[in-house]
N, C-alpha and C positions, 0 to 999 in steps of 0.2 A: 418511610413515614406511614404514620398509621392509616391513612386515606387511601395509599397505594396498595394496602394488603386487603383492608377492609373498609371499601369505600361506602360512605352513607348515601351516596346518590348513585343509582345504577347506570347513570350516565358518564360518571367520572371518569372510569379508564378510556372509554370512546373518545371523549371529549378532550382529554389530556393527551391520547395520541395523535389526535388530529391538530392540534396546536403544537405537538412537537415536530409535525411535519411543515405546518405554516405559521410561524410564531408570528402573533398578532398583537398591535398593529405594525403595519409594514413600513412605519416612519422611518427615514434613514438616522444612523448614529451620526453622531457630530461632536467636535471638541467645544467646551464651553456651555453656558446656561441654554436653555430651551429658547427658541425665538418668541419673543413678544410674551403675551400672558393669555389665561384663559380664567377670567374671574370665579368660575365655577370651582376651581381648584385653589382659589385664594380663600382659606376659611372665613377671615374678616368679612371680606365682600360677600361671600355666601350664606353666612351667618345672618348677617344684617339684611340681606335679601328676604330670607326665610322668616326671620323674627321681628325684624325692624330694629336691631340693636344687637350689640355683641358685649360680652365681657372680655375685658383685656387680660389676657393670660397667655402661657405658652400652650399650644394645643396639643391633643393626642389624637392621632389621625390613623385610620385604618384605610388602605388602599385594597379593597376586596376583590380580587381577580384583577390584578395589575398588569398581565400581559407583558407586552415588551418594555415596560416601564415609562412609557410617554407620560401617563398620568402621573406616576411616583415622582418623575424628575421634576415636574410643575409643582406638585405639593410640596416637594423640599424646597424649591428656590423661591417659591411665593409665601411660605410659612416660616421664615426663619425662626431658628429656636424651638421648634415643635420636636415632638418624639413621632417618628413614622413608622408604621408595620406595613409592608406590602406583601401580600400572598398570593399565589397562582398555584394551581393544580399542573401546569406544564413545566417539567424541568427544562426542557428546551426553550421556550419562551423566556424563563427565568435568567437563561444565560445570557440573553440579549439584554434584559433588564439590568443585570449586574454591569455588564459592560456600559450601557448608556449612562447610567447613574455615575459610574466611574469617571468616564471621560469628561461628564460635565461639571463634576466636583460638587455632586448633590449632598454627599455626606456631610461635607465641611458646612453646609448652610443649617443644619440641624442638631438637636442634642442627640438624637439617636435614628438610625435608620437599620430597619432589620427588612431583608429580601428573603422569604422563605416560602418552600414548596409544601404549601398547605391548602386544604379546602375550607373555603369559608364556612362550611359546615362543622369544622373540627378547632374551634378556637376557644374551647373553655379555658378559663383562667387568664385569658387576654383582657385587655380593656379596664374599665369601660373608656370609649373613645368619644371624644367631643365632636367629631368629624369621621363619617364614614363614606368613602367614594366607592361607588360600585357601578361601573359602565359597562353596559353591554355584558352581563354576567348571568344574572337570575335566570334570563329566558333561555339560556342554554343548559339549565338544570332539568331533569326529568321532573322533580317536584318543585317549582319556583318557591311555592308557598313555604316550604321547609327551610329554604334559603334565606326569604324574607325574615321567619321568625327567629334565625341564627343570627342575623345582623342586627334585629331590634333586641335581642338579648345581651348584644356588645355596645349599645347606644347608651351613653351617659344622660341623665336627667340633663335637661336643656340642651341636649346635643341636636344635631341635624346630620340626615342620612340623605344623599344625592344619588338618585337612581336613572339610569337609562335603559327603556325597554322598548321592544319593537311594537309597532302600531300596525294593525291589520291593513288599513286602507291603502297605504303608501307601499305595501308589499305585495299586492295583488300580482304584479307580473313576476315578481322575485320568486312568489309561492309556486306558480306555475312553471316556471324555469326549473326551479328545485324538484319539482314533482316529474317533470319531464326527464331531467338528467338521472333521476332514482329509477325511473321505469327502464330507462335504457341500461341501468347498472354500470354507469360509469365509474363509481367509486369515489372514495374521498382523498385519493393521493394524486400522483403526477398524472397518472393516465385520465382521472377525473377533471383535472385542471385543464390539461390538453383538448380533451374532447368538450369541455364547457366553453371554452373559448372558441372553438370551431363551430359550436352550435350558432354562435351569434353571427359568424361568417356566412353559415350555410343556410339560414332563414332567409326567405324572401325580404327585400328591402323594406317592404311594405308592412311586414309583420309587426303586431304591436309589441311582443316581447322584445324583438330586437329593436325597434325604433325607441322603445322606453330605455333600454339598455345605453344605447348609443347616446341618448340626448340627455340622461339622467346619471348613469353611473360609470359610462366607461373611464372616466378622469379619476374616480375616485378607486376603481377597482384594477388600476394600472398594475400596482404591485401584486404579485403571485397571491400573497398572504391575504390581501383585501378581497381578491376574487374569490377565493376559496372559502371566506369565512361568509361571503353573501350567498355565493350559490351551492357549495358542497357540504355545508356544515349538517354534521349527522343527528344534531338535537336542537330544536328551535321551537318557541312557543312566541306568539304574538297577541296584543290586546286591542280592545276598543276602550272608550272612557268608561263605560257601566263596569265592564269586568276588571278595569284597571283600579277603579276605586274599591270594588269588592275585594281584590287582590291586596290593597293596603290596609282594609280593615281586618282582613284574615289574621294579622300579626299585631293587632291594637293599636297601630300607629295611625298619625293624622296627616292629612295632605296640607302642605304648607307653600303650596305654589309651584308653578312651573319655572324653571329656569331658562325657559325661552318664552317669557309670556307674551310677547310681540306676536308670536304665531297663532296664539289664542284670543287674539285681540279683533272682534267682528269688522272694526274699521279696515282690517288689513284687506277685507273682501267685499265690503257692501259701502253704500253711501245714501244720502237722503232719507227718504221714508224707511226703506228697509233697514238702515243702520239704526234709525229711532227705534223700531220695532224690535230689533234685535238688543239694543242697550236696555230696553225695558223688560228682558227676561232675568231671571234668576241667573247667578253666575254659571252653574252647572249647565243650564240650558243654553248659555251662550257658547261654552265649549263643545256641547253636542252639535250645536248649529255649524260651528266651525269645522268640526269634524265631517258633517256631513256636505259642507260645502268645497271642502279643499281634499280631494283623494290622493294628494301628494304627500300628505302627512306620515312618514315612514317610521317615526319613533316619538316616544314620550320621554322627556327629561324633566325631572321633578324633586322637589324636596319634601323630606318627612321628618315629623318630630315625635318624640315618644308621649308627649301631651299637647294638648290644644294650644296653639299661639294666641297669646293676648299681646298684640303690637302696642307699643307706646302711643299716647296720644300727643304729637307734636304741636297741636293748637293750643295747648296748655302752656303758657309762657313761663310760668315759675318753674315747672318741670324742665324745659328746655333750657332754661338759663341754669338749672343746676347740674345739668347733663355736660360731660366732655365727649371729644371726638378723637377719631383716629383719620388720618386721610388715606382714602383708598389707595392701596398699592397699584392697582389695574388702571393706572392713567398714564398716557403717552405724552410726552412735552412738559410734564410738571417741572418748575411752577410757570405758568403762563394761564392766560386767558382763554387761549386757544389750544385745545387738547383733541387727543383721541380717547374717547369715553372706555367704559369697562366693556362695551361690546365692539371695540375698536372703530366706531364711529365718530365722525366730527361732534365736538362738544364745546359750545361758545360759553364761557362765562360773562357774566356782567363785569366789567372792568372793577366796579366798587366791591363786589364780592370778593375779588382774589385776596384783598388783605386779610380778611378774615380766616377764610380756608388756609393761607400762609401761616397766619398766627397760630390755628389750631395745630397744623403740623409741626410747629416748633416747640409746641407745649403739649404733648399727647396726653389726652385726657383729663386736661384742665377744664373746669367747668367754663361754661361759654359766659357766664358773668364774669369771670376772672380774667380773661384773656386780655393782654395789654392792646386796647383798642380804644381810639376816639370815636365811639358810638354809644347812644343810648340804648338802654335794653329793647326798646321796640325795634330798632333798627338790626340790632344783633340778631333778634328772633326771626325778622323776616328775612336777613339774608341766610342765616342758618337753615331755615326751613328750604329754602331754594337750594342751598347745597347738598343738603339731604336728598331732595328730590332728584337731583342729579347724579347722585351717588358718589359724590366727590368726597363728602365727610360722611364718616359712618359714626353712629352714636355708640357711647360705651355705657353701660350701665351696671350696677352692682359692684 
C-alpha cells in the first residue's frame, strides 16, 4: 500500500507496528450479530442527534481507523443497505476485523463492505461519505490536524463526523504512568506489557497512580491489547475544551454537539443556587465549568458537520404535521411502552403515545398528518414532540 512505503504521517509505521503486536480493541470474537447496540454507530440515530432530523436514504459510511472491527460490525448491523468502507493502518488488526465481520455476517447486512489496509490520510477518490466514524484515532497521529482535514475532505454536504479524542484532565495519572515507563525504557512490546503490569503491583498500595488504575481502569485493561493501548502507546495527543474547539476550527468544521451530552450537563454535579448560576452561563462556559469540576473526564466524543447546523423547529405545528418519521432502531423491547432507550437506560412511554409510534413505524416517512390514527392535529403534534424528545421517533426531512 502507498502509506506503507511513503507514509504521510511520520508516526504511521511505528503505530502500525504497535497495533500489529496488540490488535485493538481486544473485544472477543463471537458468532452472530454484535450484542445490543450503540446508537452512535446507527447513522439514523446519530444524524438525528447531531442535526435534529435525517434524510431517508442508504448511507455511505467510512470507519476511519476501524481497529479489530468492533465499530465496523455495529455499523453494518445497525445500518442495513448501506455501503461501508473500513480502513486501518495495521494489517494484523485488520485480520481480526475481517474474521469478526465474517463470523457476525456483517457483509450480508449492507450493500457493500470493504475492509482495507489504508491510512485515513490517503483516501483520495473515496466518498463523499454521509457518516464518518473515527474513534480513538486522530490523537495517535503525529499531526492530528492533517488527519482531521483529510476526513473533512471526505465528508458529504449534510454529513456527520463522529470523533473520540483524549481529554487532558482524566488522563493525568495515565500520562504520568506512561512517562515513568518511558523513562525506564520498558519498550512497547511484550516486555513493556509485563513490566507495566508489574509496576501497578510494586507501587505502594496508597500510591495515587496505583489506586487510580485499580479503581478506574483495571477492568477495562484486562485484555493485554487494552492495557498496551492505554499505557504503552508510542504516539498520543490529548486536549482540553479550548484546544479541542481550536482543533475543530482548523479544518473548517462545525461543532454539532457531544455524543455523551449528559456528561456535560452541570446538573450532574451541582444543585440549588450553584446550578442556577451554572445554567445562566453561555453553553461554552458551562462546558468549561464541567471540565473544571470533573477531573475524571478522560475523553471527548462529539459530532462535527461541514456547515453550521440549523435544527428544525418542531414547535411549528404545520411543519411537524408535514414531517414523516422513522422509528429509532436503538430501542430494546419494541413495541412496548416500557423500553430500554438509546443509552440502554429505562424509558417509559405514555400509553397513549405508543399507538402513534407504532403507526409511524408501520408507515416509514409518512407525514404525521397522514398517519391512520384517531387523533386531531393538536394531539398528534403533542405526542410526536414527546416521542422526538425521547428519541423514539426520528424526523425525516428532504
